[in-house]
PyMOL Python script that loads the backbone (N, CA, C, O; Angstrom):
from pymol import cmd

cmd.read_pdbstr("""\
ATOM      1  N   MET A   1     130.044  68.954 184.432  1.00  0.00           N
ATOM      2  CA  MET A   1     128.778  69.051 184.564  1.00  0.00           C
ATOM      3  C   MET A   1     128.023  68.080 183.435  1.00  0.00           C
ATOM      4  O   MET A   1     128.443  68.146 182.280  1.00  0.00           O
ATOM      5  N   VAL A   2     127.043  67.282 183.709  1.00  0.00           N
ATOM      6  CA  VAL A   2     126.315  66.655 182.840  1.00  0.00           C
ATOM      7  C   VAL A   2     124.936  67.085 182.704  1.00  0.00           C
ATOM      8  O   VAL A   2     124.268  67.348 183.705  1.00  0.00           O
ATOM      9  N   LYS A   3     124.417  67.183 181.403  1.00  0.00           N
ATOM     10  CA  LYS A   3     123.074  67.622 181.193  1.00  0.00           C
ATOM     11  C   LYS A   3     122.269  66.286 181.138  1.00  0.00           C
ATOM     12  O   LYS A   3     122.675  65.288 180.544  1.00  0.00           O
ATOM     13  N   GLY A   4     121.144  66.360 181.782  1.00  0.00           N
ATOM     14  CA  GLY A   4     120.120  65.208 181.847  1.00  0.00           C
ATOM     15  C   GLY A   4     118.713  65.791 182.097  1.00  0.00           C
ATOM     16  O   GLY A   4     118.295  66.163 183.194  1.00  0.00           O
ATOM     17  N   GLY A   5     118.040  65.820 180.923  1.00  0.00           N
ATOM     18  CA  GLY A   5     116.580  66.254 180.981  1.00  0.00           C
ATOM     19  C   GLY A   5     116.450  67.674 181.366  1.00  0.00           C
ATOM     20  O   GLY A   5     115.462  68.037 182.005  1.00  0.00           O
ATOM     21  N   GLY A   6     117.454  68.569 180.992  1.00  0.00           N
ATOM     22  CA  GLY A   6     117.417  69.904 181.167  1.00  0.00           C
ATOM     23  C   GLY A   6     118.096  70.248 182.512  1.00  0.00           C
ATOM     24  O   GLY A   6     118.226  71.426 182.844  1.00  0.00           O
ATOM     25  N   LEU A   7     118.467  69.379 183.176  1.00  0.00           N
ATOM     26  CA  LEU A   7     119.069  69.550 184.584  1.00  0.00           C
ATOM     27  C   LEU A   7     120.612  69.649 184.500  1.00  0.00           C
ATOM     28  O   LEU A   7     121.167  69.079 183.562  1.00  0.00           O
ATOM     29  N   MET A   8     121.246  70.239 185.288  1.00  0.00           N
ATOM     30  CA  MET A   8     122.746  70.245 185.280  1.00  0.00           C
ATOM     31  C   MET A   8     123.172  69.429 186.577  1.00  0.00           C
ATOM     32  O   MET A   8     122.803  69.781 187.698  1.00  0.00           O
ATOM     33  N   LYS A   9     123.854  68.486 186.386  1.00  0.00           N
ATOM     34  CA  LYS A   9     124.302  67.706 187.689  1.00  0.00           C
ATOM     35  C   LYS A   9     125.788  67.645 187.733  1.00  0.00           C
ATOM     36  O   LYS A   9     126.471  67.317 186.763  1.00  0.00           O
ATOM     37  N   GLN A  10     126.227  67.950 188.820  1.00  0.00           N
ATOM     38  CA  GLN A  10     127.728  67.884 189.107  1.00  0.00           C
ATOM     39  C   GLN A  10     128.239  66.313 189.296  1.00  0.00           C
ATOM     40  O   GLN A  10     127.807  65.538 190.149  1.00  0.00           O
ATOM     41  N   VAL A  11     129.220  66.034 188.341  1.00  0.00           N
ATOM     42  CA  VAL A  11     129.762  64.754 188.462  1.00  0.00           C
ATOM     43  C   VAL A  11     130.828  64.836 189.523  1.00  0.00           C
ATOM     44  O   VAL A  11     131.638  65.763 189.543  1.00  0.00           O
ATOM     45  N   VAL A  12     130.822  63.848 190.413  1.00  0.00           N
ATOM     46  CA  VAL A  12     131.943  63.785 191.588  1.00  0.00           C
ATOM     47  C   VAL A  12     132.867  62.717 191.187  1.00  0.00           C
ATOM     48  O   VAL A  12     132.443  61.721 190.600  1.00  0.00           O
ATOM     49  N   PHE A  13     134.193  62.882 191.493  1.00  0.00           N
ATOM     50  CA  PHE A  13     135.061  61.916 191.328  1.00  0.00           C
ATOM     51  C   PHE A  13     135.012  60.913 192.563  1.00  0.00           C
ATOM     52  O   PHE A  13     134.785  61.313 193.704  1.00  0.00           O
ATOM     53  N   ASN A  14     135.229  59.651 192.263  1.00  0.00           N
ATOM     54  CA  ASN A  14     135.020  58.592 193.121  1.00  0.00           C
ATOM     55  C   ASN A  14     136.426  58.303 193.819  1.00  0.00           C
ATOM     56  O   ASN A  14     137.300  57.668 193.229  1.00  0.00           O
ATOM     57  N   LYS A  15     136.608  58.856 195.238  1.00  0.00           N
ATOM     58  CA  LYS A  15     137.881  58.839 195.842  1.00  0.00           C
ATOM     59  C   LYS A  15     138.401  57.395 195.993  1.00  0.00           C
ATOM     60  O   LYS A  15     139.625  57.266 196.029  1.00  0.00           O
ATOM     61  N   SER A  16     137.659  56.329 196.083  1.00  0.00           N
ATOM     62  CA  SER A  16     138.035  54.979 196.177  1.00  0.00           C
ATOM     63  C   SER A  16     139.097  54.626 194.991  1.00  0.00           C
ATOM     64  O   SER A  16     139.983  53.782 195.121  1.00  0.00           O
ATOM     65  N   LEU A  17     138.902  55.306 193.958  1.00  0.00           N
ATOM     66  CA  LEU A  17     139.819  54.990 192.726  1.00  0.00           C
ATOM     67  C   LEU A  17     141.146  55.368 193.052  1.00  0.00           C
ATOM     68  O   LEU A  17     142.024  54.942 192.301  1.00  0.00           O
ATOM     69  N   LEU A  18     141.529  56.178 194.148  1.00  0.00           N
ATOM     70  CA  LEU A  18     142.962  56.502 194.309  1.00  0.00           C
ATOM     71  C   LEU A  18     143.819  55.421 194.550  1.00  0.00           C
ATOM     72  O   LEU A  18     145.001  55.452 194.207  1.00  0.00           O
ATOM     73  N   GLN A  19     143.239  54.346 195.190  1.00  0.00           N
ATOM     74  CA  GLN A  19     144.166  53.228 195.490  1.00  0.00           C
ATOM     75  C   GLN A  19     144.709  52.437 194.264  1.00  0.00           C
ATOM     76  O   GLN A  19     145.654  51.652 194.348  1.00  0.00           O
ATOM     77  N   TYR A  20     143.979  52.733 193.034  1.00  0.00           N
ATOM     78  CA  TYR A  20     144.410  52.111 191.758  1.00  0.00           C
ATOM     79  C   TYR A  20     145.143  52.890 190.999  1.00  0.00           C
ATOM     80  O   TYR A  20     145.763  52.350 190.082  1.00  0.00           O
ATOM     81  N   LEU A  21     145.246  54.245 191.178  1.00  0.00           N
ATOM     82  CA  LEU A  21     145.892  55.352 190.243  1.00  0.00           C
ATOM     83  C   LEU A  21     147.226  55.734 190.898  1.00  0.00           C
ATOM     84  O   LEU A  21     147.457  55.770 192.107  1.00  0.00           O
ATOM     85  N   ALA A  22     148.084  56.020 189.862  1.00  0.00           N
ATOM     86  CA  ALA A  22     149.459  56.601 190.049  1.00  0.00           C
ATOM     87  C   ALA A  22     149.755  57.630 188.993  1.00  0.00           C
ATOM     88  O   ALA A  22     149.206  57.660 187.891  1.00  0.00           O
ATOM     89  N   CYS A  23     150.620  58.426 189.401  1.00  0.00           N
ATOM     90  CA  CYS A  23     151.118  59.506 188.502  1.00  0.00           C
ATOM     91  C   CYS A  23     151.796  58.750 187.317  1.00  0.00           C
ATOM     92  O   CYS A  23     152.595  57.840 187.539  1.00  0.00           O
ATOM     93  N   PRO A  24     151.463  59.144 186.047  1.00  0.00           N
ATOM     94  CA  PRO A  24     152.104  58.429 184.915  1.00  0.00           C
ATOM     95  C   PRO A  24     153.666  58.795 184.806  1.00  0.00           C
ATOM     96  O   PRO A  24     154.445  58.012 184.262  1.00  0.00           O
ATOM     97  N   LEU A  25     153.987  59.728 185.219  1.00  0.00           N
ATOM     98  CA  LEU A  25     155.463  60.277 185.191  1.00  0.00           C
ATOM     99  C   LEU A  25     156.273  59.734 186.298  1.00  0.00           C
ATOM    100  O   LEU A  25     157.301  59.103 186.052  1.00  0.00           O
ATOM    101  N   SER A  26     155.853  59.953 187.548  1.00  0.00           N
ATOM    102  CA  SER A  26     156.656  59.648 188.737  1.00  0.00           C
ATOM    103  C   SER A  26     156.343  58.171 189.245  1.00  0.00           C
ATOM    104  O   SER A  26     157.163  57.607 189.970  1.00  0.00           O
ATOM    105  N   LYS A  27     155.247  57.587 188.895  1.00  0.00           N
ATOM    106  CA  LYS A  27     154.774  56.358 189.376  1.00  0.00           C
ATOM    107  C   LYS A  27     154.327  56.314 190.856  1.00  0.00           C
ATOM    108  O   LYS A  27     154.039  55.289 191.473  1.00  0.00           O
ATOM    109  N   GLU A  28     154.312  57.575 191.333  1.00  0.00           N
ATOM    110  CA  GLU A  28     153.889  57.825 192.838  1.00  0.00           C
ATOM    111  C   GLU A  28     152.405  57.780 192.952  1.00  0.00           C
ATOM    112  O   GLU A  28     151.708  57.862 191.941  1.00  0.00           O
ATOM    113  N   PRO A  29     151.892  57.653 194.146  1.00  0.00           N
ATOM    114  CA  PRO A  29     150.308  57.778 194.382  1.00  0.00           C
ATOM    115  C   PRO A  29     149.866  59.194 194.138  1.00  0.00           C
ATOM    116  O   PRO A  29     150.705  60.094 194.191  1.00  0.00           O
ATOM    117  N   LEU A  30     148.660  59.440 193.885  1.00  0.00           N
ATOM    118  CA  LEU A  30     148.142  60.771 193.711  1.00  0.00           C
ATOM    119  C   LEU A  30     147.350  61.100 194.668  1.00  0.00           C
ATOM    120  O   LEU A  30     146.735  60.228 195.283  1.00  0.00           O
ATOM    121  N   ARG A  31     147.226  62.415 194.961  1.00  0.00           N
ATOM    122  CA  ARG A  31     146.151  63.045 196.035  1.00  0.00           C
ATOM    123  C   ARG A  31     145.079  63.714 195.426  1.00  0.00           C
ATOM    124  O   ARG A  31     145.387  64.457 194.495  1.00  0.00           O
ATOM    125  N   TYR A  32     143.928  63.631 195.717  1.00  0.00           N
ATOM    126  CA  TYR A  32     142.691  64.407 195.288  1.00  0.00           C
ATOM    127  C   TYR A  32     142.636  65.690 195.918  1.00  0.00           C
ATOM    128  O   TYR A  32     142.717  65.794 197.141  1.00  0.00           O
ATOM    129  N   CYS A  33     142.496  66.716 195.122  1.00  0.00           N
ATOM    130  CA  CYS A  33     142.237  68.075 195.612  1.00  0.00           C
ATOM    131  C   CYS A  33     140.926  68.568 195.278  1.00  0.00           C
ATOM    132  O   CYS A  33     140.682  69.037 194.166  1.00  0.00           O
ATOM    133  N   GLU A  34     139.951  68.466 196.333  1.00  0.00           N
ATOM    134  CA  GLU A  34     138.629  68.800 195.953  1.00  0.00           C
ATOM    135  C   GLU A  34     138.508  70.414 195.568  1.00  0.00           C
ATOM    136  O   GLU A  34     137.593  70.743 194.813  1.00  0.00           O
ATOM    137  N   LYS A  35     139.314  71.305 196.017  1.00  0.00           N
ATOM    138  CA  LYS A  35     139.211  72.558 195.666  1.00  0.00           C
ATOM    139  C   LYS A  35     139.344  72.777 194.176  1.00  0.00           C
ATOM    140  O   LYS A  35     138.497  73.399 193.535  1.00  0.00           O
ATOM    141  N   SER A  36     140.391  72.267 193.664  1.00  0.00           N
ATOM    142  CA  SER A  36     140.770  72.385 192.217  1.00  0.00           C
ATOM    143  C   SER A  36     140.156  71.316 191.231  1.00  0.00           C
ATOM    144  O   SER A  36     140.208  71.402 190.004  1.00  0.00           O
ATOM    145  N   GLN A  37     139.580  70.322 191.933  1.00  0.00           N
ATOM    146  CA  GLN A  37     138.990  69.166 191.044  1.00  0.00           C
ATOM    147  C   GLN A  37     140.158  68.481 190.278  1.00  0.00           C
ATOM    148  O   GLN A  37     140.025  68.218 189.083  1.00  0.00           O
ATOM    149  N   GLU A  38     141.249  68.203 190.923  1.00  0.00           N
ATOM    150  CA  GLU A  38     142.540  67.684 190.156  1.00  0.00           C
ATOM    151  C   GLU A  38     143.099  66.568 191.100  1.00  0.00           C
ATOM    152  O   GLU A  38     142.922  66.561 192.318  1.00  0.00           O
ATOM    153  N   LEU A  39     143.804  65.616 190.385  1.00  0.00           N
ATOM    154  CA  LEU A  39     144.704  64.726 191.066  1.00  0.00           C
ATOM    155  C   LEU A  39     146.098  65.172 191.095  1.00  0.00           C
ATOM    156  O   LEU A  39     146.717  65.365 190.048  1.00  0.00           O
ATOM    157  N   VAL A  40     146.587  65.334 192.186  1.00  0.00           N
ATOM    158  CA  VAL A  40     148.072  65.900 192.442  1.00  0.00           C
ATOM    159  C   VAL A  40     149.037  64.896 192.838  1.00  0.00           C
ATOM    160  O   VAL A  40     148.868  64.091 193.753  1.00  0.00           O
ATOM    161  N   SER A  41     150.146  64.997 192.034  1.00  0.00           N
ATOM    162  CA  SER A  41     151.459  64.291 192.170  1.00  0.00           C
ATOM    163  C   SER A  41     152.277  65.121 193.084  1.00  0.00           C
ATOM    164  O   SER A  41     152.891  66.038 192.539  1.00  0.00           O
ATOM    165  N   ASP A  42     152.403  64.990 194.300  1.00  0.00           N
ATOM    166  CA  ASP A  42     153.251  65.649 195.138  1.00  0.00           C
ATOM    167  C   ASP A  42     154.643  65.437 194.804  1.00  0.00           C
ATOM    168  O   ASP A  42     155.461  66.357 194.818  1.00  0.00           O
ATOM    169  N   ALA A  43     154.935  64.204 194.493  1.00  0.00           N
ATOM    170  CA  ALA A  43     156.340  63.866 194.138  1.00  0.00           C
ATOM    171  C   ALA A  43     157.014  64.800 193.104  1.00  0.00           C
ATOM    172  O   ALA A  43     158.191  65.134 193.243  1.00  0.00           O
ATOM    173  N   ILE A  44     156.235  65.230 192.039  1.00  0.00           N
ATOM    174  CA  ILE A  44     156.954  66.023 191.107  1.00  0.00           C
ATOM    175  C   ILE A  44     156.141  67.372 190.789  1.00  0.00           C
ATOM    176  O   ILE A  44     156.443  68.056 189.811  1.00  0.00           O
ATOM    177  N   GLY A  45     155.102  67.719 191.655  1.00  0.00           N
ATOM    178  CA  GLY A  45     154.347  68.889 191.585  1.00  0.00           C
ATOM    179  C   GLY A  45     153.531  69.102 190.294  1.00  0.00           C
ATOM    180  O   GLY A  45     153.521  70.164 189.670  1.00  0.00           O
ATOM    181  N   VAL A  46     152.906  68.083 189.982  1.00  0.00           N
ATOM    182  CA  VAL A  46     151.957  68.208 188.708  1.00  0.00           C
ATOM    183  C   VAL A  46     150.484  67.799 189.099  1.00  0.00           C
ATOM    184  O   VAL A  46     150.232  66.853 189.845  1.00  0.00           O
ATOM    185  N   ALA A  47     149.580  68.578 188.541  1.00  0.00           N
ATOM    186  CA  ALA A  47     148.121  68.231 188.854  1.00  0.00           C
ATOM    187  C   ALA A  47     147.622  67.897 187.556  1.00  0.00           C
ATOM    188  O   ALA A  47     147.915  68.494 186.520  1.00  0.00           O
ATOM    189  N   TYR A  48     146.756  66.790 187.672  1.00  0.00           N
ATOM    190  CA  TYR A  48     146.062  66.222 186.497  1.00  0.00           C
ATOM    191  C   TYR A  48     144.456  66.557 186.564  1.00  0.00           C
ATOM    192  O   TYR A  48     143.810  66.244 187.565  1.00  0.00           O
ATOM    193  N   PRO A  49     143.882  67.176 185.502  1.00  0.00           N
ATOM    194  CA  PRO A  49     142.381  67.403 185.582  1.00  0.00           C
ATOM    195  C   PRO A  49     141.436  66.131 185.729  1.00  0.00           C
ATOM    196  O   PRO A  49     141.759  64.999 185.368  1.00  0.00           O
ATOM    197  N   ILE A  50     140.348  66.442 186.250  1.00  0.00           N
ATOM    198  CA  ILE A  50     139.489  65.411 186.429  1.00  0.00           C
ATOM    199  C   ILE A  50     138.155  65.975 185.483  1.00  0.00           C
ATOM    200  O   ILE A  50     137.595  67.035 185.763  1.00  0.00           O
ATOM    201  N   ILE A  51     137.775  65.194 184.441  1.00  0.00           N
ATOM    202  CA  ILE A  51     136.797  65.844 183.497  1.00  0.00           C
ATOM    203  C   ILE A  51     135.568  64.911 183.476  1.00  0.00           C
ATOM    204  O   ILE A  51     135.658  63.746 183.089  1.00  0.00           O
ATOM    205  N   ASP A  52     134.507  65.421 183.873  1.00  0.00           N
ATOM    206  CA  ASP A  52     133.187  64.642 184.044  1.00  0.00           C
ATOM    207  C   ASP A  52     133.441  63.485 184.978  1.00  0.00           C
ATOM    208  O   ASP A  52     132.971  62.380 184.706  1.00  0.00           O
ATOM    209  N   GLY A  53     134.158  63.679 186.062  1.00  0.00           N
ATOM    210  CA  GLY A  53     134.444  62.579 186.980  1.00  0.00           C
ATOM    211  C   GLY A  53     135.407  61.535 186.541  1.00  0.00           C
ATOM    212  O   GLY A  53     135.522  60.505 187.206  1.00  0.00           O
ATOM    213  N   ILE A  54     136.091  61.729 185.490  1.00  0.00           N
ATOM    214  CA  ILE A  54     137.075  60.893 184.831  1.00  0.00           C
ATOM    215  C   ILE A  54     138.535  61.415 184.868  1.00  0.00           C
ATOM    216  O   ILE A  54     138.822  62.360 184.134  1.00  0.00           O
ATOM    217  N   PRO A  55     139.390  60.914 185.599  1.00  0.00           N
ATOM    218  CA  PRO A  55     140.738  61.427 185.687  1.00  0.00           C
ATOM    219  C   PRO A  55     141.358  61.495 184.360  1.00  0.00           C
ATOM    220  O   PRO A  55     141.199  60.523 183.621  1.00  0.00           O
ATOM    221  N   CYS A  56     142.044  62.503 183.947  1.00  0.00           N
ATOM    222  CA  CYS A  56     142.740  62.522 182.583  1.00  0.00           C
ATOM    223  C   CYS A  56     144.403  62.614 182.995  1.00  0.00           C
ATOM    224  O   CYS A  56     144.989  63.613 183.411  1.00  0.00           O
ATOM    225  N   LEU A  57     144.929  61.356 182.766  1.00  0.00           N
ATOM    226  CA  LEU A  57     146.259  61.378 183.325  1.00  0.00           C
ATOM    227  C   LEU A  57     147.249  61.312 182.207  1.00  0.00           C
ATOM    228  O   LEU A  57     148.299  60.675 182.304  1.00  0.00           O
ATOM    229  N   LYS A  58     146.889  61.991 181.129  1.00  0.00           N
ATOM    230  CA  LYS A  58     147.789  62.154 179.973  1.00  0.00           C
ATOM    231  C   LYS A  58     148.978  63.194 180.467  1.00  0.00           C
ATOM    232  O   LYS A  58     148.727  64.310 180.923  1.00  0.00           O
ATOM    233  N   PRO A  59     150.180  62.710 180.323  1.00  0.00           N
ATOM    234  CA  PRO A  59     151.219  63.675 180.849  1.00  0.00           C
ATOM    235  C   PRO A  59     151.022  65.104 180.231  1.00  0.00           C
ATOM    236  O   PRO A  59     151.197  66.116 180.909  1.00  0.00           O
ATOM    237  N   MET A  60     150.671  65.137 178.988  1.00  0.00           N
ATOM    238  CA  MET A  60     150.449  66.528 178.225  1.00  0.00           C
ATOM    239  C   MET A  60     149.443  67.281 178.892  1.00  0.00           C
ATOM    240  O   MET A  60     149.533  68.506 178.811  1.00  0.00           O
ATOM    241  N   ARG A  61     148.433  66.748 179.584  1.00  0.00           N
ATOM    242  CA  ARG A  61     147.350  67.458 180.229  1.00  0.00           C
ATOM    243  C   ARG A  61     147.773  67.962 181.731  1.00  0.00           C
ATOM    244  O   ARG A  61     147.119  68.784 182.372  1.00  0.00           O
ATOM    245  N   GLY A  62     148.826  67.409 182.127  1.00  0.00           N
ATOM    246  CA  GLY A  62     149.355  67.735 183.424  1.00  0.00           C
ATOM    247  C   GLY A  62     149.628  69.263 183.643  1.00  0.00           C
ATOM    248  O   GLY A  62     150.052  69.914 182.689  1.00  0.00           O
ATOM    249  N   ARG A  63     149.408  69.860 184.840  1.00  0.00           N
ATOM    250  CA  ARG A  63     149.618  71.257 184.904  1.00  0.00           C
ATOM    251  C   ARG A  63     150.782  71.416 186.110  1.00  0.00           C
ATOM    252  O   ARG A  63     150.638  70.846 187.192  1.00  0.00           O
ATOM    253  N   ILE A  64     151.819  72.159 185.839  1.00  0.00           N
ATOM    254  CA  ILE A  64     152.933  72.288 186.879  1.00  0.00           C
ATOM    255  C   ILE A  64     152.219  73.201 187.887  1.00  0.00           C
ATOM    256  O   ILE A  64     151.572  74.201 187.575  1.00  0.00           O
ATOM    257  N   ILE A  65     152.422  72.713 189.197  1.00  0.00           N
ATOM    258  CA  ILE A  65     151.915  73.454 190.245  1.00  0.00           C
ATOM    259  C   ILE A  65     152.912  74.422 190.873  1.00  0.00           C
ATOM    260  O   ILE A  65     154.089  74.122 191.069  1.00  0.00           O
ATOM    261  N   ASP A  66     152.345  75.654 191.188  1.00  0.00           N
ATOM    262  CA  ASP A  66     153.151  76.704 191.801  1.00  0.00           C
ATOM    263  C   ASP A  66     153.415  76.376 193.248  1.00  0.00           C
ATOM    264  O   ASP A  66     152.528  76.662 194.052  1.00  0.00           O
ATOM    265  N   SER A  67     154.467  75.841 193.656  1.00  0.00           N
ATOM    266  CA  SER A  67     154.725  75.286 194.966  1.00  0.00           C
ATOM    267  C   SER A  67     154.363  76.331 196.107  1.00  0.00           C
ATOM    268  O   SER A  67     154.167  75.912 197.248  1.00  0.00           O
ATOM    269  N   SER A  68     154.271  77.683 195.817  1.00  0.00           N
ATOM    270  CA  SER A  68     154.154  78.503 196.801  1.00  0.00           C
ATOM    271  C   SER A  68     152.716  78.649 197.094  1.00  0.00           C
ATOM    272  O   SER A  68     152.364  79.209 198.131  1.00  0.00           O
ATOM    273  N   LYS A  69     151.842  78.170 196.227  1.00  0.00           N
ATOM    274  CA  LYS A  69     150.350  78.211 196.380  1.00  0.00           C
ATOM    275  C   LYS A  69     149.803  76.903 196.550  1.00  0.00           C
ATOM    276  O   LYS A  69     148.582  76.817 196.678  1.00  0.00           O
ATOM    277  N   ALA A  70     150.625  75.689 196.576  1.00  0.00           N
ATOM    278  CA  ALA A  70     150.168  74.343 196.687  1.00  0.00           C
ATOM    279  C   ALA A  70     149.523  74.146 197.979  1.00  0.00           C
ATOM    280  O   ALA A  70     150.077  74.762 198.891  1.00  0.00           O
ATOM    281  N   GLU A  71     148.529  73.471 198.299  1.00  0.00           N
ATOM    282  CA  GLU A  71     147.907  73.025 199.329  1.00  0.00           C
ATOM    283  C   GLU A  71     148.660  71.972 200.217  1.00  0.00           C
ATOM    284  O   GLU A  71     149.200  71.069 199.579  1.00  0.00           O
ATOM    285  N   PRO A  72     148.766  71.943 201.366  1.00  0.00           N
ATOM    286  CA  PRO A  72     149.532  70.998 202.118  1.00  0.00           C
ATOM    287  C   PRO A  72     149.165  69.465 201.689  1.00  0.00           C
ATOM    288  O   PRO A  72     148.012  69.078 201.496  1.00  0.00           O
ATOM    289  N   SER A  73     150.259  68.708 201.580  1.00  0.00           N
ATOM    290  CA  SER A  73     150.112  67.266 201.239  1.00  0.00           C
ATOM    291  C   SER A  73     149.285  66.383 202.302  1.00  0.00           C
ATOM    292  O   SER A  73     148.722  65.335 201.986  1.00  0.00           O
ATOM    293  N   SER A  74     149.279  66.908 203.549  1.00  0.00           N
ATOM    294  CA  SER A  74     148.571  66.274 204.559  1.00  0.00           C
ATOM    295  C   SER A  74     146.954  66.338 204.461  1.00  0.00           C
ATOM    296  O   SER A  74     146.272  65.669 205.238  1.00  0.00           O
ATOM    297  N   ALA A  75     146.388  67.139 203.511  1.00  0.00           N
ATOM    298  CA  ALA A  75     145.002  67.292 203.199  1.00  0.00           C
ATOM    299  C   ALA A  75     144.565  66.214 202.200  1.00  0.00           C
ATOM    300  O   ALA A  75     144.554  66.460 200.994  1.00  0.00           O
ATOM    301  N   LYS A  76     144.227  65.091 202.664  1.00  0.00           N
ATOM    302  CA  LYS A  76     143.903  63.852 201.789  1.00  0.00           C
ATOM    303  C   LYS A  76     142.259  63.628 201.890  1.00  0.00           C
ATOM    304  O   LYS A  76     141.724  62.701 201.282  1.00  0.00           O
TER     305      LYS A  76
END
""", "prot")
cmd.dss("prot")
cmd.show_as("cartoon", "prot")
cmd.util.cbc("prot")
cmd.orient("prot")
């Protein structure tokens, strides 16, 4: 969220950026998960946060996904 003149505004990730982004570890394409606001590498089961609309692709910021709770990879 961004503060601007006392109002809170939700910053949205620009999905068109996905064509230029890849997982820094697997080098495979990433998938945007609207529910968790993360970029997901299905290849290795890691999710990267999106902070104020900007993907944080530092490997140390990645979160290992519980495969039993992961959303289907067909949801793009």
